[in-house]
DOPALUM-62870 format. One record per atom (N, C-alpha, C, CB): x negated, y, z negated. Coordinates in steps of 0.02 Angstrom, whole numbers, plus 50000, padded with zeros to 5 digits. Glycine has a CB too. Example, Ala and Ser with C-alpha at 12.3 -4.5 7.8 and 13.67 -1.06 7.14 Angstrom:
BEGIN
493404971649610/493854977549610/493404983549610/494354977649548/493584988849646/493164994749643/493555000249606/492964997049714/
//
This chain:
BEGIN
499604994250001/499994999850002/499545006150000/500484999449945/499685010850043/499285017250047/499445021649992/499405020850111/498935023949963/498985028349903/499195035649927/498265028449861/499585039049884/499845045549901/499315050549901/500385047749855/499285054949953/498815060749954/498125058849959/498895064849896/497905052949982/497195051149980/496885050050053/497095044649936/496315052450068/495985051250131/495335047050114/495825058250168/495245042250152/494705037450136/494085038850187/495005029550144/493425037550158/492855038850197/492655031550230/492255042150150/492255032050279/492105026050317/491365024050320/492335027150385/490955027150277/490245025350288/489965021750222/489825032050306/489315022050208/489015018450156/489345019450087/488325020250153/489535014050049/489915013849992/489465015949935/490215007149981/489715020149888/489315022249824/489635018649766/489315030449811/490275017649767/490625015049712/490935007849725/491165019949694/491135004049677/491075005749605/490355005749575/491485000949566/490265009649524/489665010049494/489685011849418/489285014749531/489185009949380/489205011749310/489165019049299/488665008449273/489385021349241/489375028549228/488705031449224/489725030149167/488265027849193/487565030249190/487205030349256/487185026049142/487345025349300/487035025249366/487325031149410/487165018249401/487955032349404/488255037549440/488005044549414/489015036949435/487895044849351/487615051649328/486915052949357/487575051849247/486535047449356/485835048049386/485845050149459/485455041249381/486255047149497/486285048149567/486535055649584/486755042749597/487055057749539/487275064449549/486785070149531/487885065149511/486385068649477/485895073449456/485355074049511/485575071249387/485155068249538/484635067949592/484855071849655/484495060449612/485535070349670/485755073749729/485835081249720/486385070749752/485965083149662/486065090549648/485415093549625/486605091849594/484845089849629/484165092049612/484135095249542/483915097049664/484475092149496/484475094349424/484655101749416/483765093049392/485155104249462/485355111149457/485655112749388/485865112749513/485425118049358/485685119749291/486415122049292/485255125049259/486725123649352/487395125249354/487855118949366/487485130449405/487565113649376/487935107549388/488115104249318/487495102749435/488735103349305/488925101449238/489285094149244/489415107249204/489035089649201/489325083049194/489615082049125/488815077649209/490265080449121/490555079649058/490825072049056/491125085149046/490615068949000/490785061648991/491285060848935/490135057348974/491905058548946/492385057448901/492535050548891/492915060848919/492755048648829/492985041948814/493715042248794/492565038848758/494195039648839/494895040648832/495225033748832/495165045148889/495545031948774/495855025748773/495405019548783/496335025848821/494795020048761/494315014748762/493965013948831/494645008448742/494075018748874/493715018948939/493355025348954/494195017848993/492825025348989/492445031348999/492705034649065/491675029649002/492735041749063/492965045849118/492405050949128/493675049349104/492195051849191/491695056649207/491985062549246/491135053449244/491885068949221/492115074849254/491485079049271/492645078849209/491385081149336/490765084749354/490965089649407/490165079949379/490595095749406/490735101549445/490155106349443/491365104849422/490115110949489/489645116649485/490015122549450/489365118749559/489755124349395/490145128649349/490295135849379/489745129249281/489855138349418/489945145149440/490355146049503/489285148149451/490635140449530/491015141449591/491675137849582/490625138749655/491915136349519/492625133649513/492945137949465/492675126149492/493645137749470/494045141849430/494105138349362/494725143149464/493825142149308/493835139049242/494485138149215/493455142849197/494925142749223/495605142049191/496005136549221/496015148449196/495955135549289/496285130249321/495915123549303/496305131449398/495305123049295/494975117349273/495245115049205/494235118549271/495295119649155/495505118049088/496235115849086/495395123849044/496665119949121/497405118949114/497655113249157/497785125249133/497365112449217/497685107749265/497295100949270/497725111049336/496695101049246/496315094749249/496125092149179/495675095749291/495775095949141/495525093249076/496115092449024/494955098149045/496595097049022/497135096248974/497535090348988/497555102048973/497815088849048/498175082649060/497785076449052/498455082749126/497095076749072/496675071249065/496585068948998/496075072549092/496485073748950/496315071848878/496895070948836/495885076948846/497485071848862/498105071248822/498305064248804/498655074248859/498255062148742/498475055448719/497885050648732/499165053048756/498075044448720/497585038848730/497785034148791/497555034548663/497995036948839/498255033748900/497715030348938/498605038848944/497865024348958/497335020449002/497435023549074/497475011649003/496935026049103/496975029049166/496745024549225/496575035249163/497085025049277/496835022149345/496755028249392/497385016349378/496495026949450/496425032549497/497135034649521/495965030449560/497605030349533/498245031849560/498645035449500/498605024949588/498555033449443/498975036349384/498705043749378/498865031849308/498035044849387/497715051249382/498005055949435/496955050549390/498045053549496/498325057549549/499045059749537/498285053749612/499435055349510/500155056749495/500225061349440/500535050749479/499745061149389/499775065349322/499575072549335/499275062349265/499015073649375/498735080349378/499145084549425/498005080149399/499305090349407/499735094749441/499355098749501/500045099549389/498985095449538/498565097949595/498675093949660/497815097649576/498605097349714/498635093549777/497915093949809/499225096649826/497935091749871/497285091749909/496745087049881/497005098749911/496985082149842/496465077149814/496175072949872/496795072249758/495535071649862/495175067349915/494845061549880/494625071449956/494915055149901/494625049849877/493905048849907/495065044449887/493425048449868/492725048449893/492385041549875/492305054549860/491985039049916/491595033049898/490825033449918/491925026849934/490665039549945/489935040049970/489685046549939/489865040150053/489045046649925/488755051949890/488685058649929/488105049649867/488555058249992/488495064850027/489165068650039/488155063750096/489725064850039/490355067750042/490525071049973/490875062350062/490315067649919/490425070449857/490075076849843/490255065749809/489425077049866/489025083049862/489325088749899/488365081749886/489555086849963/489845092250007/490495095649972/490045088950079/490885090949941/491425093649906/491255097749844/491865088349888/490765095749809/490555099749750/490285106749767/490025095849711/489925107549820/489635113949842/490145118549868/489125112849893/490745115649886/491265119849913/491795121649859/491585116349973/491625119649793/492065121549738/492525116449714/492465127149756/492385110049726/492805104649704/492585101849635/492815099149757/493085099049599/492895095649538/492985087849546/493325098449479/492475084049526/492495077049536/492705073449472/491825074749559/493085068149479/493325063949423/493225056549438/494075065249407/492875052849397/492765045849404/492945041849341/492055044749421/493395036949353/493565032649297/493175026249305/494335031249294/492865024349246/492395018549250/492715012549279/492115016749183/492375008649322/492515002349354/493055003249412/492744997349300/493245009249428/493695010949481/493235010649544/494055018249470/493565009349604/493205008449667/493125015149706/493575003349710/493375020849682/493225027249709/493375033049658/493625028249773/493105038649675/493195044549629/493605049549667/492515047949606/493885054349629/494345059149662/493995066049654/495125059049629/494045070149709/493835076849705/494435081649718/493265077949754/494495086849675/495015092049684/494695098449699/495445092749623/494885101749753/494565108349770/494945114049730/494605109849851/494555117749687/494815123249651/494245128949651/495015120849577/494085131049714/493505135949721/493675142849693/493285136749797/493195145349663/493285152549637/492855157049683/493055153349558/493165160049732/492785163649784/492865170949770/493035161849856/492285174049775/492325181549765/492415184749834/491675184549728/492885188849842/493075191849902/493355198949890/493565187549935/493215203249939/493465210149936/494205210149962/493005215049978/494565215249941/495245216249963/495305218550032/495565220949921/495885218150060/496005220150129/495965227650133/496685217550156/495575230350186/495485237650188/495425239550261/494845240150146/495335245650275/495295248450341/494665246250374/495335255850339/494685246050442/494045244450477/493635250750485/494185241150548/492965249650473/492495255250483/492235255550554/491915254750436/492265250050594/491975250050659/492505251750713/491665243250673/493125249950697/493685250850746/494235254850716/493965244050771/494135261550707/494665265650677/495205266950721/494415272050654/495815266950699/496415268150740/496845273450703/496835261350752/497255277750744/497695282150711/498345279650707/497705288250741/498575276250764/499235273050769/499165265350756/499575274550841/499685262250735/499665255150721/499445252650656/499285252250767/499385245750646/499185243550586/498475245350566/499275236850584/498325246150498/497695248950479/497285243650444/497795254850435/497525237350430/497165231850395/496635229350438/497625226050375/496135226550408/495555223250439/495345216850408/494985227750437/495025212550449/494785205750422/494315206850368/494435201250476/494285201850322/493795202150268/493375196050277/494115202350196/492885194850226/492445189350231/492745182550213/491885190650189/493365182750189/493725176550173/494115173650226/494165177450119/493935167650252/494305164350305/495035163050289/493985157950322/495175161650226/495895160250204/496315166850214/495915157950124/495995172550193/496355178550199/496475180950272/496005183650161/495955179450313/496055181050384/496545177050419/495455180450419/496575170050400/497055165650433/497775167750408/496885157950417/497815170550349/498455172450316/498695178350356/498375174150235/498265183150370/498495189150408/498725187550480/497925194450410/498405182650510/498605180550576/499245176750573/498075176450607/499345172550529/499965168850516/500545173350504/499885164350457/500365178650464/500945183250443/501145187050508/500735188650382/500705188350552/500865192250610/501225187550664/500205195550640/500985181050668/501215176650717/501525170550682/500665174850765/502125171750654/502495166550616/502815161750665/503035169650569/502445157650699/502725152950747/502345146250742/502685155750819/502715140750750/502375134150747/501945132650807/502885128550739/501965137150854/501525136350913/500855138550900/501765140050970/500675141550847/500015143850830/499605137950804/500045149550777/499015136750839/498615130950821/497945134050788/498465126150887/497745130950735/497115132850707/496665126650697/497225136650640/496255125150743/495815119350737/495205120250695/495605117250801/495085116150650/494545116650597/493905112650628/494805113250522/493375116450630/492705113750649/492155115350595/492485116750719/491725110850582/491155112550539/490495112450579/491125107350479/490175118150574/489535119250620/488995121150567/489625125550683/488415117650577/487805119150537/487535112450509/487955124350477/486945110950527/486655104350503/486455104950428/486005102250547/486175110650404/485915111050337/486445114650298/485215114650334/486765119750326/487305123550287/487905123650326/487105130850270/488375118850318/488945118850360/489405124750348/489305112650351/489665127350402/490085133250400/490765131450432/489745139250437/491305133250397/491955131850431/492155136750483/492495131750382/492365134250538/492555138250595/493245136450619/492055137550650/493665141350637/494325139950658/494405142150731/494815143450613/494615137550775/494785138850840/495555140250844/494565132950883/495755146650863/496445149150857/496735150250926/496475155650816/497345147950937/497685148951008/498385147050995/497365144351071/498755149151047/499485147351055/499505141151099/499925153451088/499785135251073/499725129451112/500065129951181/499995123751074/500635132551182/501075132451243/500945139051289/501875132251219/500365142551270/500255148651305/499545149251330/500415154251262/499045147851287/498375147751313/498195143251365/497955146751265/497745145451409/497485141051465/497125135051430/496965145151515/497325129051452/497035123151423/496245122551440/497435116951449/496075124551497/495405124451514/494965128951473/495345126051583/495205135051457/494845139351411/494805136651341/495165145951410/495335133451318/495345130651250/494835125051249/496065127951230/494815120651300/494355114751301/493625117051307/494525110051360/493515122251344/492825124751357/492535127651287/492825130551416/492985131651256/492735134551193/492665129051142/493195140151167/493105124251137/493005118451089/492405114751099/493545113651094/492255113451165/491645109351183/491055112951166/491615107551255/491015119951176/490435123551161/490255123751086/490515130151186/490815124251045/490755124150972/490495117650949/491385125550939/490825112150977/490625105450953/489925103450970/491085100250979/489695105751028/489055104451052/488475108251016/489065105951122/488655113250977/488125117850954/487805113950893/488435125450932/487125114050894/486745110650842/486255116150813/486355104150871/486435118750753/485995124250723/485965122850647/486305131850736/485505125550612/485475124750543/486055127850508/484855127550518/486235133850524/486835137750496/487035142850540/486695140950429/487655145450529/488005151050562/488025156650516/488715149250585/487655162050529/487605167450479/488275171750482/486945172050495/488545172550545/489135176950553/489425175650621/488945184650544/489995178850640/490315178050703/489895180650756/490965181150705/489525185950744/489125189250794/488575184850822/488835195450766/488125181750777/487625177050803/487955171050835/487145174650748/488545169050814/488845163050847/489005164650921/489505160850809/489175171150937/489325172251008/488695171751051/489655179051017/488085172751024/487475172451061/487335165151077/486895175751022/487545160551035/487445153351047/487895150551102/487565149550983/488535153351106/489005149751147/489195154051209/489615147851106/488935160251220/489155164051278/488785161451340/489035171551267/489075163851397/488885160751460/488155162351477/489355163051515/487975168551469/487295170651485/486945174151427/487305175151546/486505171151398/486175174251334/485675179151352/485825168851288/485485179651414/484945184251435/485295191251454/484505181051499/485885191551470/486245197751489/486305202751431/486955195851514/486265208751449/486295214051398/487045215351384/485925220751422/487495212951429/488215214751419/488505209251372/488625215151492/488905211551328/489285206351281/489835202451322/489665210351216/489855196551314/490365192451354/490975190051312/490015185951385/490955191051249/491515189551205/491685195751166/491355183651156/492335197551159/492525203251120/492545201451048/493185206151143/492245205951007/492225205250936/492635210850903/491505205250911/493075208450857/493525213450831/493595212150757/494215213250866/493675217650719/493895217150641/494615218050632/493535222750594/494995219350689/495725220750683/496155214450690/495935225750737/496535212350641/497015206950652/497545208750708/497375205450585/497695215150713/498175216850767/497915215450836/498365224150764/497275217350846/496965216250912/496875208350924/496235220050916/496745204650872/496605197450874/497285194450892/496305194550803/497815195850859/498465192750873/498745194850938/498955194250820/498645201250960/498885203251024/498545199551079/498785210551033/497865198151074/497525194651123/497755187451129/496815194951109/497935184951072/498205177551069/498855177351109/498365174950991/499295182851100/499945182751133/499855183851207/500425188051104/499305186151230/499185186851300/498865180251332/498715192951311/498765175051293/498575168951314/497795167551310/498835168151381/497445171951268/496705171051257/496595166351198/496335178051243/495945164751187/495775160151135/495365164251083/495365154051164/495455162951017/495145166650966/494745162050919/495675170450928/494245164450889/493805160550843/493655164650782/493135158350877/493775161450721/493645164850656/493165160850623/494255165750611/492675164050590/492155161050552/492205162450483/491535163050576/492085157450439/492125158650364/491535163450345/492065151450321/491685167650298/491225172450272/491015177750320/490645169050248/491425179050375/491295184050424/491985188550434/491055180450493/491905195050430/492495199750443/492605200850515/492395206550410/492335196750560/492375197950630/492725192350665/491695198950657/493215193550713/493495188250751/493295188650823/494235188350744/493195183050856/492965182850928/493545181250973/492405177450938/493565184951024/494095184051077/493815182051143/494505190551086/494065177051176/493805175151242/494375172151285/493215169851235/494355172251351/493815175651386/493965183451391/493735172551459/493495186751412/493555194251417/493195196851479/493265197851351/493365202351498/493035205851558/492695212151532/493575207751617/492305215051574/491985221351559/492455226751539/491605223651617/493025227351575/493535232751562/493905230951501/494015233851621/493915225551472/494245224251408/493915228051349/494255216651394/493285229351359/492935233151302/493135240851296/492135232651313/493515243151351/493745249851350/494485250451332/493615253051414/494755244251312/495515244451293/495485245151213/495975237251319/496025248251196/496095248551120/496775246951100/495905255551090/496835243751043/497535242451021/497995248651011/497505238650956/497685254051002/498015260050995/498425261851063/497495265350977/498165259651118/498505261051178/499195258251178/498125258651233/499235252151149/499905248951145/500455252951111/499845242451109/500205256651058/500675260251014/500815267451040/500385260650941/500435269651091/500585276051119/501105275751174/499985279051145/501395281651196/501805281551259/501375279951315/502165288151274/501675276451366/501265273651421/500895278651457/501675270051468/501165285051468/500815289951506/500195292451467/501285295751523/500275293351401/499675295751357/499215290251355/499875297851281/499435284351341/498915278451342/498575277851401/499205271751331/498865278651463/498525277951523/497985283451531/499015278251579/498195289651511/497695295251520/497075293851473/498035302451502/497185291551418/496605290751373/496165284751401/496845289251296/496535279451421/496125273851448/495695275751512/496605267851466/495985279751554/495645281951612/495045287151592/496175285151661/495155291151538/494665294951514/494055291451490/494915298651465/494175285551460/493655281151435/493195278751493/493965275051398/493525276851549/493125274551606/492705280051635/493565271751661/492985286351635/492575291951663/492045293651613/493005298251680/492145292051545/491655293751496/491045288451507/491985293351419/491225282451531/490715277551541/490255279851596/491025270851558/490535282551650/490115285051709/489705290651685/490555287351771/490035295151651/489625301551623/489065299551582/490055306551578/489165295051535/488665293051484/488085289351523/489005288051426/488235285251571/487645282051607/487315285951662/487845275551636/487665290651691/487375294051751/487255301151742/487795293151809/487495304751697/487365312151690/486655313851681/487755315051632/486305311251634/485625312451621/485185310551683/485425308651559/485205304351707/484855302251765/484945307051827/485065295351783/485595308851836/485735313451891/485415319851885/486425314451899/485375322751823/485055329051805/484305328451821/485175330751730/484015322951798/483265321751811/483135321251885/482995315051774/483535317451918/483425316851996/483495323552034/483965311652028/483965327352013/484125333452050/483525338452041/484805336452023/483265339051977/482765343451961/482095341351989/482725344351891/481965334851999/481325332152019/481305331552097/481215325151985/481805329552132/481795328352198/482285332252241/481895321852205/482875333852217/483465335652259/483705342452236/484045330252254/483295347652240/483545354652223/484075356852266/482995359652227/484145353952327/484645356452375/485345354652354/484515353852445/485465350052309/486145348052290/486395352852233/486145340452266/485955356752206/486195361452151/486325367952180/485665362252093/486965370852161/487125377552185/486605383052167/487785379452158/486505387652207/486105393352197/486055396452132/486305397852236/486715398852111/486745402152044/486525397651987/487455404652030/486735391651989/486505386551938/485755385251936/486835379951951/485495385052002/484785383452007/484355389051976/484605382452081/484595394951985/484255401151951/484295400251878/484605408051971/484815398151852/484905397551775/484445391951754/485685396051752/484425385951788/483995380651773/483255382851777/484135375051817/483075386451827/482375388751830/482145392651773/482265392551888/482615397551754/482465401751694/482395397951628/483005406751687/482875392651626/482835388951563/482225384351556/483435384851556/481965382151616/481395377351614/480745381351624/481475371751671/480745388251627/480105391551645/479575390351595/480195398951653/479725389451531/479185388551479/479075381751461/479335392151418/479435376751493/479395369651475/478765366851514/480095365651494/478315363651476/477705360951513/477795353651540/477095361051465/478335350751523/478405343451540/478825342751601/478725339451482/478745336851640/479175335851694/479885333751666/478865330651742/480415333951708/481095332951681/481195325851656/481605334651733/480855320951682/480925314251661/480665313151587/480545309751711/480095315851575/479815315851503/480225319751459/479105318751499/480455325251481/480895329151438/481575326051419/481025335551470/481845322451470/482485319351454/482375313051413/482875317751519/481845309151423/481695303451374/481535305551309/481145299351395/481215311251299/481065313651231/481705315251196/480605319651231/482185318951227/482835320551198/483245314151182/483225325151245/483255310051230/483675303851220/483415299751164/483685299551283/482735299051153/482475295551098/482615299051032/481745294551108/482615305751035/482785309650977/483495308550953/482685316950991/483925308251004/484685306750986/484725300150956/485175306951049/484415294650986/484425287950955/484165287750888/484045283350994/483595291650876/483315291550808/483775294250757/482685295350805/484125300050774/484595303150733/485215298450720/484805309750764/485445295050770/485995290250766/485815284950717/486145287050834/485215281650728/485025275850688/484895278150616/484405272350718/484595284150606/484495286550536/485205287650504/484045293350535/485665290550538/486315291950508/486695285550494/486725296450554/486565280250532/486915273950520/486605269950459/486885269750586/485935270750448/485625267450393/485665270650326/484975266350407/485715277050325/485755280850263/486455280550233/485535288150274/486525282050168/487215282250136/487635287150177/487195284650058/488325285750175/488805288750218/488745296550218/489495286550197/488775300050155/488705307050153/488045309950178/488815309050088/487555306650158/486855309250183/486815308050255/486225305750147/487055302150280/486975300650356/487315306050397/487285293450375/487955308150376/488275313250414/487905320250411/488985313950390/487615321550359/487215327650350/486635327850396/486975328250279/486275321750394/485635321150438/485845322250509/485275313850431/486395318750529/486615318950600/486755325950622/487225314750610/487165329750585/487365336750605/486745341350602/487955339550556/486475341750539/485935346750524/485315344950563/485765346850446/485115338650571/484565336550608/484615338150681/484475329450599/485205337150711/485305338450782/485275345750795/485975335750806/485565349950754/485535357250763/484825360250752/486015360550714/484525358750696/483905361350683/483365359050729/483735359950618/483305352750745/482785350050789/482935352350863/482755342050783/483525352450883/483705354750950/483475362350960/484495354050960/483695366550912/483445373650916/482735374850916/483705377350863/482415370650870/481675370950863/481335368950931/481435366150803/481565363450959/481295360851022/481355366351077/481685354351043/481905369551085/482015374851129/481555380851118/482705376751124/481525382751054/481095388651037/480365386951048/481205391050964/480155380951039/479455378851050/479255377951124/479325372351012/479785378051165/479705376951235/479565369551255/479145381351260/479815364851213/479725357851232/480265355251274/479675353551172/480845358851275/481415356751317/481805362551336/481865351651281/482275361951379/482705367251397/483385366351366/482765367951471/483745372151355/484385371951324/484915368151362/484615378651312/484875368251427/485355365051474/485295357451464/485195367051550/484675354951460/484595347951453/484885345651382/483825345951462/484855349851332/485155347751266/485885347051275/485005352851209/486255351451313/486925350651323/487045344351367/487205356851355/486665342651414/486805336751454/486715330551414/486365336551516/486175330151372/486085324151331/486615323351280/485425324351297/486855328951250/487355328651201/488025326351229/487425335251170/488155328651294/488795326151326/488725318451340/488945330151395/488185316351361/488045309151372/488135305151312/487355308151397/487845307751255/487935303851191/488675303651168/487475306951134/488985309351173/489715309651151/490105304651196/490025317151159/489985304351259/490375299951306/490265292651291/490185301251380/489695290851260/489565284051245/489925281651182/488825283151239/490105286851141/490485284751080/491265284151092/490355289851023/491475285651151/492195284851166/492375277651173/492385288551228/491935273451186/492095266151195/492355263051130/491475262251220/492925259851131/493175256651067/492705251651033/493815253051082/492345248351080/491865243351056/491205245551047/491835237851097/490945244650981/490245246950972/489705243351015/490055246150899/489845237151031/489355233251076/489265235951140/489575226351086/489825237951174/489775240851245/489485247351240/490455241451281/489615251651186/489345258151180/488575257551174/489665261751120/488325252951135/487645251951131/487285249551196/487555247351079/487665245451233/487395243151296/487305248851347/487855237751326/487815253451348/487745259151391/487175263551376/488345262951390/487045264551304/486475268951289/485785265951305/486505270751217/485735259251303/485125256051323/485005256351400/485135248951300/485585255551436/485515255951511/485305262351535/486125254351545/485435267851498/485285274351520/484535275851524/485605279051475/484115272051486/483425273051489/483095271051553/483125269651436/483175264751577/482885263051637/483185267451697/482985255651648/483805269451693/484055273851745/483685280651746/484805274851735/483545283451686/483165289751684/482465288451713/483125292451610/482125283551696/481465282351718/481435281751795/481185276051686/481925277751824/481915276751896/482115282951932/482375271051916/482585286751905/482765293351932/482185298051933/483315296351893/481765297451885/481185302151881/480645300651933/480875301751811/480585294051955/480115292252002/480365291252073/479795286351979/480985289552081/481275288652147/481865293152162/481475281652153/482085297252115/482655301652130/483285298052138/482525305452191/483725300152184/484375296952197/484295289952219/484775300852249/483745288552259/483645281652283/483575276852221/482995281352330/483205279252169/483145275552111/483805274252071/482665278852069/484225279152068/484875278552041/485305273452080/485215285252039/485295273952144/485685269352188/485425262352179/485645271352264/484765261752174/484505254852166/484705251652102/483765254852170/484685255752047/484905253451981/485645251451979/484775258751931/486075256052017/486785253952017/486905247452053/487205259152048/486525245952111/486585239752150/486395234352107/486155239652214/485815235052069/485595229352031/486125228251976/484865230452001/486425232951944/486925231951892/487515228051920/487155238451863/487735230351979/488325227152011/488195219652026/488515230852078/487635218852052/487395211352068/487395207252007/486665211052099/487115210451952/487055206551891/487795205251858/486575210551841/488175210351864/488865209451835/489265204551876/489255216151831/489155204151945/489515199051980/489345192051963/489425200052049/488705191151936/488465184551913/488715182351844/487725184651913/488885187851803/489035186251732/489755183751729/488935192651685/489865178451686/490525175751671/490655175751595/490575168551699/491295175251577/491475174951509/491985168451504/491815182251484/491695163751471/492045157151466/492205154451535/492705157751424/491785155251583/491855153051649/492235157951697/492195146751647/492575163051666/492925167851708/492495173451729/493515170551673/492625176351792/492165181651815/492235187851767/492345183751891/491685191751759/491665197051709/491955203251738/490955198351683/492015203751805/492275210051833/492995209451853/491875212151893/493385203951826/494085204151836/494445210351810/494365198351805/494915213251842/495275210651903/495015213851971/496065212151895/494425217251968/494095219652030/493845214352072/493535224152013/493425209752043/493145204152078/493215197652036/492405205752096/493605192352062/494045193152119/494575198252111/494345186852136/494825200552167/495285206152168/495975203052148/495305209852242/496275206152094/496875204352064/497255210752055/496765200451999/497585213552110/497915220052102/498485220252053/498165222152165/498815215052038/499385215251989/499125216351920/499795208951990/498485215151907/498275216451838/497985223151826/497795211551817/497975227551878/497725234551867/498135237751816/497725238751931/498785236851816/499225240251765/499115238251694/499925238851780/498755232551687/498585230251619/497865231651600/498715222851614/497445234451645/496735235351633/496545242651636/496315231351682/496705246051694/496515253151699/496985257951683/496315254651760/497655256251679/498165260851660/498745256951631/498375265251718/499265260051608/499865256751580/500485259051616/499925258251506/500955254951619/501615256451642/502155255451588/501775252251702/502745258751602/503275257151550/503405250151537/503905260051569/503635248551482/503715241051461/504165237351510/504035240351387/504675240251541/505135236251585/504765234851653/505835240151598/504185237451663/503775235451726/503275230351706/503395241651760/503115229951642/502575225351619/502885218951593/502115228551563/503195215751643/503565209351627/503135203051619/504065208051681/502505203251649/502135197151655/501465198151618/502015195251730/501165192951598/500505192951568/499965193151621/500415186951523/499345194151601/498815195151650/498695188851693/498165197251615/498725189651759/498565184151804/497865181751800/498715186151872/497435186551779/496655185051777/496485179051735/496245191251747/496825178451679/496655172851631/497105166751634/496665175451560/497575166751680/497995160851696/498275157451633/497595155751736/498715161151595/499075157951541/499555153151564/499415162651500/499785148551526/500295143551546/500955146451557/500355138251497/501155151951523/501785154951538/501615162251558/502285154451476/501825164151615/501715170951641/502195175651623/501665171051709/502765174351603/503345178351591/503365180551517/503985174551609/503345187351505/503405189651437/504125190751415/503035195851428/504555193151460/505225193651447/505595194451516/505345199551398/506305192751523/506635193051582/506745200051606/507245189651575/506735200951671/506745207351704/507455210851685/506645206351785/507975206951691/508635209651679/508705212551605/509175204051693/508455208651558/508525210951488/508075216951473/508355205151439/507555217551514/507055222951500/507395229851513/506405222051546/507815230651564/508065236451577/508795237351550/508015237351648/509065232651516/509725233151495/509765237251431/510005226351486/510205242751435/510235246951378/510885245951342/510145254151397/510865246351276/511445245251237/511635251351188/511325238951198/512265252451183/512475257451133/512505254751064/513135260251150/512525258851015/512495256450944/513155252850929/512375262750891/513745254250963/514355251350949/514405244750985/514905256050967/513955242851034/514065236651068/513925230351029/513675236551126/
//
């Protein structure tokens, strides 16, 4: 007869064993850790062993729900009687040492009754975790304000709360040879593309590493091209963004002890979408999204174009502006390319210093440092005031991207563009653009082209990528990612208007 609530192991047997022998094996397996507690009780003429790591279990629950019922009276215990008596679930029957140790380090309490063929572990972990708060990396004005935390249980709770459907699947995986980390593959079973789910599952299962530090390093292990500077999976701290992507048919990954969720597949243009766009009116959301794409071009090309024009192509500059540029650069002893690189490096230094210092000090350093150093550089004749404006506009444009990863990528790309424009002019800029396009055409995300919906061309998805339409025109999900169900809601019901009295 199968015992209630028990899962059996299938490898080398450890039990039955004498109490003394079991104590010795457990102490050796735990390397005589001072936090490892073993308590030996004699109850009703039989010995019962209770063992746990003291700093990671809930003491109150241990005393009230395990020790108190166990020590009550002179009852003769068996494993099955113990399971029925203790007011706890999730008990696991163990017969091998490595599984017992794995359970202990995850916050379980082990109980062994002498001469029984198995011992029982009860998970009662006492996990330190911060409360749900706003996201620092992805700030939004409209829409939900909560963000993921380092607790996987809390993160799954927020996703379940938003998507209260039985169609939501959360597959559990353990990755890490030395330090196993729990990872959840999250998707909607009847919506997500089966090929995408299988590809992500296979990449996670095939991963062999010592440990997973966070969701961000995990993406470097499983992404399509580890040598590309462009991120191929979207990383978010917002449960709203995560759940919205799942409802569009994509696949998500959550990692224990990480406040970041992974979304795949994704395209280059997904990094310029924000959950805030969904909560705005369609015309305002479209304007802001298009503005971000223009900001991308400005951030990458404005400074290189300035350097190329002043170095090789004076004829493209209007005469009144050329006179102003000449007067501004009259006292500058450096060529435009060196001048631009100097200021770009200065901006990056200020940005990095502001990010690493405490919040209030970092803001002061960024503002005061930029003003003081910029004015001093112009007064000393090291740079022109017009270039300071150009570099400042480029820096501001790079911060408009909702994703920190793509903003950092754009800032790095700007440096080789400036160098090539300083040596080859517009030819260098065009060569750089051609190289970037060729590279992006080769990049994929979970096997999907990175430049969707431009390449391959999917015109129906432009309204979901580059701009937005009213909700009654947005009846279908994205064709690019091939979800199982394309229809979001029927066309007739979308335009049907009802009075309050109907």
